[in-house]
MARVEXMAR-715466 format. One record per residue (C-alpha): residue number from 1; chain; x, y, z. Coordinates in Angstrom, 2 decimals, always signed. Layout:
<fidrens>
> NUM; A; X; Y; Z
...
</fidrens>
This chain:
<fidrens>
> 1; A; +15.55; -75.34; +20.35
> 2; A; +13.71; -74.23; +23.01
> 3; A; +15.86; -70.86; +23.89
> 4; A; +15.78; -70.22; +19.63
> 5; A; +12.03; -70.25; +19.97
> 6; A; +12.10; -67.86; +23.05
> 7; A; +14.48; -65.59; +21.27
> 8; A; +12.06; -65.07; +18.36
> 9; A; +9.22; -64.80; +20.57
> 10; A; +10.93; -62.00; +21.89
> 11; A; +11.84; -60.37; +18.69
> 12; A; +8.47; -60.77; +17.65
> 13; A; +7.20; -59.01; +20.53
> 14; A; +9.60; -56.14; +20.55
> 15; A; +9.40; -55.37; +17.03
> 16; A; +5.36; -54.68; +17.52
> 17; A; +5.87; -52.02; +19.99
> 18; A; +4.77; -48.62; +18.29
> 19; A; +7.32; -46.32; +17.06
> 20; A; +7.91; -43.27; +19.39
> 21; A; +8.97; -40.39; +17.69
> 22; A; +12.35; -38.71; +18.72
> 23; A; +12.92; -35.43; +20.13
> 24; A; +14.78; -33.03; +18.34
> 25; A; +18.33; -32.06; +19.73
> 26; A; +18.12; -28.67; +19.39
> 27; A; +14.79; -26.64; +19.13
> 28; A; +14.57; -23.66; +16.64
> 29; A; +12.52; -20.71; +17.84
> 30; A; +11.54; -17.63; +15.82
> 31; A; +14.15; -15.53; +16.58
> 32; A; +15.95; -15.26; +13.41
> 33; A; +12.81; -14.48; +11.77
> 34; A; +12.12; -11.77; +14.44
> 35; A; +15.58; -9.89; +14.08
> 36; A; +15.86; -10.09; +10.93
> 37; A; +12.18; -8.20; +10.75
> 38; A; +13.96; -6.01; +13.51
> 39; A; +16.83; -5.29; +11.04
> 40; A; +14.60; -4.61; +8.41
> 41; A; +12.53; -2.03; +10.46
> 42; A; +15.70; -0.18; +11.18
> 43; A; +16.90; +0.21; +7.86
> 44; A; +13.43; +0.91; +6.69
> 45; A; +13.61; +4.28; +9.32
> 46; A; +17.02; +4.79; +8.31
> 47; A; +16.08; +5.74; +5.07
> 48; A; +12.79; +7.51; +5.55
> 49; A; +14.68; +9.64; +7.69
> 50; A; +17.40; +10.60; +4.95
> 51; A; +14.64; +10.58; +2.05
> 52; A; +12.44; +13.33; +4.20
> 53; A; +15.83; +15.05; +5.11
> 54; A; +16.62; +14.95; +1.51
> 55; A; +12.94; +16.51; -0.01
> 56; A; +13.00; +19.36; +3.00
> 57; A; +16.17; +20.53; +1.68
> 58; A; +16.02; +20.80; -1.84
> 59; A; +12.58; +22.69; -1.77
> 60; A; +10.73; +20.95; -4.46
> 61; A; +7.15; +19.81; -4.14
> 62; A; +7.53; +15.70; -3.76
> 63; A; +4.28; +13.63; -4.43
> 64; A; +4.28; +10.69; -2.34
> 65; A; +3.00; +7.69; -4.44
> 66; A; +0.64; +4.95; -3.74
> 67; A; +3.72; +2.39; -4.02
> 68; A; +6.13; +3.57; -1.75
> 69; A; +8.39; +6.12; -3.46
> 70; A; +8.44; +10.16; -3.98
> 71; A; +8.57; +12.40; -7.01
> 72; A; +8.32; +15.23; -8.23
> 73; A; +8.03; +16.87; -12.48
> 74; A; +10.66; +18.91; -13.71
> 75; A; +8.95; +19.09; -17.04
> 76; A; +5.19; +18.41; -16.68
> 77; A; +3.02; +17.93; -19.87
> 78; A; -0.15; +20.21; -19.67
> 79; A; -1.98; +18.10; -22.17
> 80; A; -4.59; +15.84; -20.46
> 81; A; -5.49; +14.25; -23.70
> 82; A; -1.83; +12.05; -23.69
> 83; A; -2.01; +8.86; -22.26
> 84; A; +0.12; +7.22; -19.45
> 85; A; +1.77; +3.42; -20.32
> 86; A; -0.39; +0.32; -20.48
> 87; A; +0.28; -3.20; -20.17
> 88; A; +2.24; -4.13; -23.47
> 89; A; +2.72; -0.42; -24.74
> 90; A; +6.72; -0.06; -26.10
> 91; A; +7.94; +3.03; -24.14
> 92; A; +11.12; +4.73; -25.05
> 93; A; +12.95; +6.70; -22.05
> 94; A; +16.00; +7.64; -21.29
> 95; A; +17.45; +8.36; -17.14
> 96; A; +19.91; +8.43; -15.09
> 97; A; +21.04; +7.12; -11.41
> 98; A; +22.04; +9.18; -8.32
> 99; A; +22.76; +8.17; -4.66
> 100; A; +21.15; +10.04; -2.01
> 101; A; +24.19; +12.24; -1.57
> 102; A; +23.24; +13.30; -5.37
> 103; A; +26.71; +11.44; -6.65
> 104; A; +25.92; +10.66; -9.96
> 105; A; +26.25; +6.46; -10.24
> 106; A; +24.81; +6.11; -13.95
> 107; A; +24.52; +8.69; -16.66
> 108; A; +22.27; +8.87; -19.36
> 109; A; +24.68; +8.20; -21.45
> 110; A; +25.68; +5.49; -19.73
> 111; A; +22.49; +3.76; -19.47
> 112; A; +22.03; +4.78; -23.04
> 113; A; +17.95; +5.07; -24.43
> 114; A; +16.25; +2.43; -23.46
> 115; A; +12.80; +1.02; -25.16
> 116; A; +10.82; -0.83; -22.76
> 117; A; +7.31; -3.58; -23.06
> 118; A; +5.41; -2.11; -20.15
> 119; A; +5.19; -5.00; -17.60
> 120; A; +6.75; -7.78; -19.90
> 121; A; +10.22; -7.02; -19.25
> 122; A; +12.33; -7.24; -16.41
> 123; A; +12.95; -3.75; -14.00
> 124; A; +13.44; -2.67; -11.03
> 125; A; +9.86; -2.63; -9.27
> 126; A; +9.96; +1.41; -8.29
> 127; A; +11.01; +2.55; -12.15
> 128; A; +8.36; +0.08; -13.58
> 129; A; +5.68; +1.74; -11.49
> 130; A; +7.14; +5.53; -11.56
> 131; A; +7.11; +4.83; -15.62
> 132; A; +3.06; +4.18; -15.35
> 133; A; +2.68; +7.46; -14.11
> 134; A; +4.29; +9.62; -17.13
> 135; A; +3.44; +11.02; -20.22
> 136; A; +5.71; +11.59; -23.24
> 137; A; +7.50; +14.71; -22.82
> 138; A; +7.88; +14.45; -19.09
> 139; A; +10.97; +14.54; -16.77
> 140; A; +9.91; +13.51; -13.37
> 141; A; +12.50; +12.72; -10.62
> 142; A; +11.93; +9.85; -8.40
> 143; A; +13.24; +9.05; -5.27
> 144; A; +12.99; +5.06; -4.52
> 145; A; +13.87; +3.60; -0.84
> 146; A; +16.12; +0.62; -1.52
> 147; A; +13.01; -2.21; -1.52
> 148; A; +11.65; -0.29; -4.41
> 149; A; +15.05; -0.11; -6.16
> 150; A; +17.75; -2.98; -6.50
> 151; A; +17.25; -4.13; -2.98
> 152; A; +19.40; -6.48; -0.75
> 153; A; +21.63; -7.25; -3.80
> 154; A; +22.32; -3.82; -5.43
> 155; A; +23.24; -4.42; -9.59
> 156; A; +26.51; -6.19; -8.51
> 157; A; +28.43; -3.34; -9.67
> 158; A; +28.21; +0.51; -8.68
> 159; A; +24.46; +0.39; -6.74
> 160; A; +25.16; -1.61; -3.35
> 161; A; +22.82; -3.29; -1.50
> 162; A; +20.17; -1.80; +0.30
> 163; A; +20.98; +1.54; -1.43
> 164; A; +17.88; +4.09; -2.05
> 165; A; +18.37; +5.68; -5.40
> 166; A; +17.38; +9.52; -7.29
> 167; A; +16.48; +8.71; -10.64
> 168; A; +15.62; +11.75; -13.24
> 169; A; +13.57; +10.00; -16.04
> 170; A; +12.21; +11.48; -18.96
> 171; A; +9.79; +9.62; -21.17
> 172; A; +10.36; +10.17; -24.84
> 173; A; +7.72; +8.41; -26.24
> 174; A; +4.75; +5.42; -26.02
> 175; A; +4.12; +3.33; -28.81
> 176; A; +0.58; +1.37; -28.04
> 177; A; -0.20; -1.90; -28.11
> 178; A; -2.24; -2.69; -30.86
> 179; A; -4.03; -5.29; -28.31
> 180; A; -5.28; -2.68; -25.60
</fidrens>
């Protein structure tokens, strides 16, 4: 009985000891994130160098947007009273998509005439921001770096991952949202 009491007392005293945190078996550093940042910077530098060569070569006067892409007007409306699309407006447009080498990826016939409710439906970010710059009747050619186009995943069909694009867009009409 004495031995049993000593054993129980030892267990009770041993269980009162505070738990020590275990040290991790492996330690992680920020190396993956650092490598990812370095890869993305290198990708951006390559894309911007390619885009600059195209802009120098084709002779058009490009405008740098605040949203990280470049564009020029094929057809520009000289009517100042025409409005650009606002949130909720329904716009009708058509466009094509080319690679930076000029190879047609999707034609206007492939993509068909599009209706889009401004900022209420999904559209790749470069085109969404580009449409906001346009007036009805204008045709604009945009050059989108990959992060403003389909990004890392592409479109899973014809547009590869991290592929910059050239889009020629015609804004046909704007139907203003009546609540604006």
